[in-house]
C-alpha positions as CSV (number, residue, x, y, z in Angstrom):
1,M,-20.4,36.2,-10.8
2,N,-23.7,37.6,-10.2
3,A,-25.4,38.2,-7.2
4,D,-28.4,35.6,-7.8
5,T,-26.6,32.9,-9.2
6,F,-25.5,29.5,-7.2
7,P,-22.1,28.0,-8.5
8,Y,-23.5,24.9,-9.6
9,D,-19.9,24.4,-11.5
10,V,-18.4,24.5,-7.9
11,V,-21.0,22.1,-6.0
12,A,-20.4,19.8,-8.9
13,L,-16.1,19.7,-8.3
14,A,-16.9,18.8,-4.8
15,M,-18.6,16.4,-5.4
16,L,-16.9,14.6,-8.3
17,L,-13.8,15.4,-5.9
18,L,-16.2,13.3,-2.8
19,L,-16.8,10.6,-5.3
20,N,-13.3,10.2,-6.2
21,R,-12.6,9.3,-3.2
22,T,-15.4,7.3,-2.0
23,L,-16.5,6.0,-4.5
24,A,-13.8,5.4,-7.2
25,P,-12.2,2.7,-5.5
26,S,-14.9,0.6,-5.2
27,L,-16.1,0.2,-8.8
28,R,-15.3,-3.2,-9.6
29,A,-16.9,-3.6,-12.7
30,N,-14.9,-2.1,-16.3
31,W,-17.8,-0.3,-17.6
32,S,-18.4,1.6,-14.6
33,F,-15.0,1.9,-13.3
34,W,-14.4,3.7,-17.1
35,S,-17.6,5.5,-17.5
36,F,-16.2,7.2,-14.1
37,Q,-13.0,7.8,-15.2
38,A,-15.0,8.8,-18.5
39,V,-16.7,11.6,-15.9
40,N,-13.6,13.3,-14.8
41,I,-12.2,13.6,-17.9
42,A,-15.4,15.7,-19.4
43,A,-14.9,17.5,-16.4
44,A,-11.8,18.2,-16.8
45,A,-12.7,19.5,-20.3
46,Y,-15.1,21.4,-18.9
47,F,-13.3,23.1,-16.4
48,A,-11.1,24.3,-19.0
49,W,-13.0,25.1,-21.2
50,F,-15.6,27.2,-19.6
51,G,-13.5,28.0,-16.8
52,I,-15.3,28.3,-13.4
53,E,-17.7,31.2,-12.6
54,G,-17.0,34.2,-10.5
55,V,-13.5,33.4,-10.6
56,E,-12.7,34.6,-14.6
57,H,-10.3,37.1,-13.1
58,V,-7.8,34.0,-12.5
59,P,-8.1,32.3,-15.4
60,V,-4.8,29.7,-13.9
61,A,-7.5,29.1,-11.8
62,S,-9.4,26.7,-14.5
63,Y,-6.2,24.5,-15.6
64,I,-5.6,23.7,-12.1
65,V,-8.9,22.3,-11.4
66,A,-8.7,20.7,-15.1
67,A,-5.5,19.5,-14.3
68,L,-7.1,17.8,-10.5
69,C,-9.3,16.2,-12.9
70,L,-7.1,14.3,-14.6
71,F,-5.0,13.7,-11.6
72,H,-7.8,11.9,-9.9
73,V,-7.9,9.4,-13.3
74,V,-4.4,8.2,-13.0
75,Q,-4.8,7.8,-9.1
76,N,-7.3,5.7,-9.7
77,V,-5.9,3.7,-12.6
78,I,-3.2,3.0,-9.6
79,V,-5.4,2.2,-7.2
80,R,-6.8,-0.3,-9.4
81,Q,-3.7,-1.7,-10.5
82,R,-2.7,-2.3,-6.8
83,Q,-6.0,-3.7,-6.2
84,A,-6.0,-6.4,-8.8
85,P,-4.9,-9.9,-8.3
86,P,-1.4,-11.1,-9.0
87,R,-1.3,-13.0,-12.6
């Protein structure tokens, strides 16, 4: 990592993780919920493909972060199913 670059990808990851804990459980409309899950999947693809700036010497870190993003997709779907009214 260059000394004059800012780790925007890490800040974006922190914001995504925060939104997964605060915003995702309250999304009621199908389009908003699935759009947010698409953002999680896109973030997972980004981190798996491009990695995290500053930790290029630890390539497994990128895959762990990508797996974390995919885990949140699964977790959000499970939480949504539990919040659904019974049929």
